[in-house]
N, C-alpha and C positions, 0 to 999 in steps of 0.2 A: 740073220743081221737082225731082223725087225725084233726080235725079243733082246738083244743088247741094246738097240736103238732106246728103247721104251726103257729097261732098265736104267738106263744113263738118264733118260730124261725123267723121269718120276722117280728113281728110288736115290739116283746118285747128286745129281744138280742139285735139290732143295736143298740139302744139308749148307751144301758147298754155299752157295748162294745166299743163305742166310748166315752162314759164318765170313760171305766175303761183305756182306750188310751191315756187319754188327758194328756198334759205333765206335767200339776203342777201335777196331780191326780199321775200319775205315780212316781212325787220325795215324794209326801208324803208317800204314800205308800211303797217305798224303804228306806228311811230315816227310817222310823219304824221297817222296816225289820233287818235295818242295826242294832238298839242297842236291837235287842231281848235277844242277848247272854249275855249282862250287865242284862236285869232283869230275866233271867234265872239261872246266878250265883248268883244275889241278892235275887234272893227267897231262897237259900238254908240255911241262918240261918233263915228264916222263919219255912223250913221245918223241921230243927233240933229243934227248939225250940218248936214244936207242936207237935211232936209224944207222943201219948196218952198212954205213957207208965210212972207211975209214978216214978222209978226208974231211967229212962232214963232222967226224967224231972228234979230230984235233981242232979242229975250230971253235967246237964248241964247249971244249975242256976247260976254259977259264973262266967259262960263264957258268958253268952247272951249279954252282954252291949257289949262286945269286937265284937262279931259275928255282932253285930246288924250296925257296921260298913261299913260292907261290904253293908246292903240291903240301909244305909244311903246313900252310895255314890253312888249307884245305882238308885235307886228309887227317892231318894234326889232329883239328879240334872238330872233328866229326860228330861225334857223340856230344860235343856242349850246343852244335848247331841243332841236333837232332832233339834235346831237348825243348829247344823252343819251337821248332816248328812243329812238333809234337802235339805240346802244349796249345799252341795256336789253332791247329786243326780242329784240336776236341771242342778248345774253347768258342770257336765259332759253329759248329753245331750245338753247344748250349746257349750259345747268344749271351756269353759273357764280355768282357771288352777284352779283346785281345791283346793289344800293347800291353798292359798291367799284369796280364797271365804271364805271357810269353818273361819278361821281365823276371816276374818272381821264380818262373820254372828254372830261367838259366841259374838266378841267384841260390836256388835249394839245390840243383845238379852241382854248383860249389862247392856248396857246403858239403854235399854227401861223398864226395868223390876228391875233392883237393883243398883237405884244411891247409891252413899256413902252420909251417913249421916256426913255430916262434924264437927258438934260438938261432935258427942261418934266416929267417926271415923270405924263407922261400915259399912256391907252390909247384906242390907237382902235377903233372899233365901225362902222369904214365896213363889214366884213365880217359882221357881227353879224344884218342883214336878210335878205333875200332874195338877195342875191347870194352869199352864202355856204353858201346850200343843199348844192350837192353837196361840198364840201370838206365840211360838216357829216359826209354822208352817209359820203365817204371816211374821214375820221378813225374814225368811230366804228366801221368796219368792223375796221378796221388794230388800233384798241384791243383789242377784241373777241377777233380771232384771235390775236394775238400772246399775249394770256394764257389763250385755250384750247390754245394750243402748248406754252406753258411748263408748264402744269398736268398736261396729256396724256404729257409727258415728266416730271415730278418737278423742271422749273427754280425750285422756290419753296421757301420754307419753312415747314415743317409740324410744327405744333405738337401735344402729348400730348392724347391723349384727351379731358381731365377739362377741359380749356381752354373756357370758351365760345365758341360759334359767332362771335361778332362780334372777340373779340379775334382769336381764330384767324384769320378772313377778313381783318384789317386786317393781318396779320403774312404772312400767304400772298400778299399782293400788293406787298409792298414788291422782290421783284426785278424782277418784271414793270413796275411801277412805275416804277423805275429805266431799266431800259432802253426803254421808251416814251419819257420824260422826255427821256432823251440823243438817242436818234433826232429826236425832234421839233423838240429846242433845236440840234441839229446841221443839220437842215433849214434851219431858220427863221432862226436867229441868225447861225451862224457861213458856212453857205453862201448865207444872205439870199434862200434861195427861198420865194417867196408862191404857195403851193398854192392858196389862194381863186383866184389871177388865173391861174392857169395853166388850172387847172378851168375857170372861168370862159371862158377863151380856147378851152377844147378843147369842150365844150358850148354854146359860143353859135350854130353853125351849127344845131344841135338846135333849142336851145328858137325860132331864126328858123322853121324847118321845121315846128316842131310849132305854129306860130298862122297857118300856110296853109290857104287853102281844101279842099287835097288832104289835109290831114292831119285836118281835120274829115269831109273826104266818105269817108275811110277808116273812120277812129275808127267814124262813125255806121255803115256798112255791116257793120265788124266786131262791132259791138255785137248790132245786130239780127238776123244771120244766125246768132249764136251764141246767143243766145235764143230764135230760132225752133226750134230743135233741141234745146231745154230745159236750154242752157247759161248760168250766170250770166253773162252778157256783161259786166255792169257790172264786174264786179270782177276780170277779163280786159284792161278798154280803159282803162274811164273812172276804175276804182281800180285800175287794175294797170299795165299797161305806160305808161300817159300819165299815170299819178298824179302823179308827182314833176314834169311839166310845169305840168299843169295847176297844180296846189298855186302851183310857182313863177310861175304869170301872176299869178293874181289877189294874189300878194302886192306883185309888184311894181307892179301896177295901184292899189292900196291905197296903195303907198308914192307912187307918180308924183301920187296925186289929193290925199293930205297936202299935198305939195311944191306945190302947183300947176300940175303939169306936165301933156300930153297924155297920156292911160292907153296907155300901149303894147300893149297887149295884148288879145283878144278873146275866144280859144279859152280858157274856165277853167271850171272844176265848176259854178257858178252859169250861166255862158252854157247848159251841157248841158239845166241842169234848166230853164230858161227855155224853150229854142227847142228841145230835144229830147226831154225827158223831163218833160214837164208831165203830170201824172196818171199816169207811167211809162212804162216803153218801149213805143212803140207808139202813146203819146199816147191813150189809150182812155177818157177820159173822153167823149169824144163818142158813141163805141158804147155805151158805157153808159146814154148819154141816149136812144139808137136803140132800145133794147132795153127800157126801163125799162115800157114798156106792152104788153110783143112778146105775141104771139098763144101762143109757145111758152112752157110753164111750166118749164123749163128756164134757157132765159133770160133769161125775166123776175128769175126768182130768183137767177141769176146777177148780172144787173145790178145787183139793190138790194144785195144782199150786196156788191157792189165798191166803190160809192159810197163809204160812210164810210173804206176804208182807200186807194181810189183819190185821196181830197181830198190825200193826206196823200203821193202818190206810190209807194202800194206797189199796183200793181195785179196779182201774182202769181195772184188771186181768179178773175180775168176770162182773163189770159191761160191761166191750164188749165183753167180750168172751161169755156167758152164750146166746145169750145176753140181757140185763136187756135194756140197753141205745135204744130208738126208738121200743122197742118192746110194742105193745099195750095191750099184757096180765098184762104185769107187770106196767101200767101207775098208775092204782090206788094204788098198795100195795107202790110204789116207792114213789109217788109226796105225797101221805096224810099218809099212815100208819105205816111209818119209821123213817125218819127225822123229819119231821113236828108233828108227834104225839110224839116222843122224846122231841122234844124241848116244847112244851106245857106241857106236864107233868112235865119233870124238873123243869118249871118256877113256875107249881101250885106246887110243892111240896116244891121249896125253899120259896115262895113267904108265906107259912102258916107255915115254919120255922121246915118242919121235916126233911131236911139237910141243912148243913153247905152252903152257896152260896161262889163260888170258889173265893179265894184270893190271889192264888200264880200261877205264869205263870211258864207252863211249855211247852215241847217241844210237839208238835201236834201227833209226831212219838211215844210218849208215850205208851204202851198198855193200853187197857181197863182193868180197874179194880184197875190198878196201876195208871192211870190216876187221878182218882175219889178221890182217897185215897190221892195223893200227892196235888191234885191243893184247896184240899178241908182242909188240914192241919191236914190230920190221921183221916176224919170222916168217922167211917166206915158205917155209914148210904148210903152215897152217893156210895160206894160200892154195897151195898144190891140193892139198888134204881135202877144201871143200871145192876144188875142182873136180877132184875124183868122186866126190861125195856126187854133184849135179851130174856126172856122167851115170852113176849106179843107180841115183833115183830115176834120171831119165829112162832108164831100162826098163824099171819096173813100170815106171807110168804108162811107158809106151802101148804094152796091149790093151790094156784097160782104157786108155784114148782113144785108139784105133777102134775100138767097139763101141763105144759112147758115139763117135761120130759116125758110126754108119747106122745108128738107129736115129741122130740128130737131122742123116741125110735124109732116110727113109720119110720121115715127119714132115721135113721141109718137102719132099716132092709128093707126097697124099695133098698138103697143104696148097701145094700149087693148084 
């Protein structure tokens, strides 16, 4: 275990940390996080329309179309919002004027993916949803990098010192705006190059790969091994390298459900918190209950302090307090018998159709049992599946928990 732990700490985590802290990756992640509230509120109509109560469904039927306006205005324009939020995050890092950059990025995105049909006077919204996400990332980055380049080389209009900041920012963006408009106009209108379609073609193999059982397995192993050596694995995997794919998957599932089509993806962020991290990485709620009446004062106190945050999927108190992190005894159950087992179990039962794949974005702090019910649109089978998972994980944790308890009791008796 020591060799594995050293390898994770010295060989695996440094490149992942460098990737996670790369400026553009931080901007992508920050931009995605910024629009999560839109998706959560936009998911409320899906929850209201999918509660499995016949009387409720009948009562809601006349209002469903009106309620779905909220869904359409959030998920339906997801990529447009991302073009703004990603550009804003990157601009903030470069100390550019955020408002001007955000507006320019949105305008360039519209030129790129939604040229106006002059004959009909219509605007295509085909790539405003999840299909245009990666184009939005690229447009936002290009806009900011061009504006940074021109600022650093003083290729912009500079106003006298006494001019108000907002007026100065407006004039300083004129030349970069002209350059960007001409570039994206030539690309889309003159050359008729569909950037969104091209990027979708390039990333489609990655999207397919990111929804396979081996992507689930690798992600869960990386997540738990990084956490085991004290590194926040979630920020480097679920909310790092895989975040854009998981985000795209849940948006595509929501759109497919609204269109009455089969859900295309399994591996989403709500999937992770339903089967891999209910009560936190390592699925520690059973462990809290095992130690609730422990004869070890330390474990008993830690379990009671950990219960409230654990209900909201925050389990640093027990992971670092017991401790589980860097505890050789806990390596096998923590890495292989909890989160990894749960995510593989969830993938299999979803793949064979025993439970509905999540299609509603719910906050990651939503308590267990409630979270799977909401994320799957009221599928009670997902709740039962999570209960079964808790029981199985509890049985796995039990012998290791008791061995550690005996060691803690012995240490407490020696120090008494």
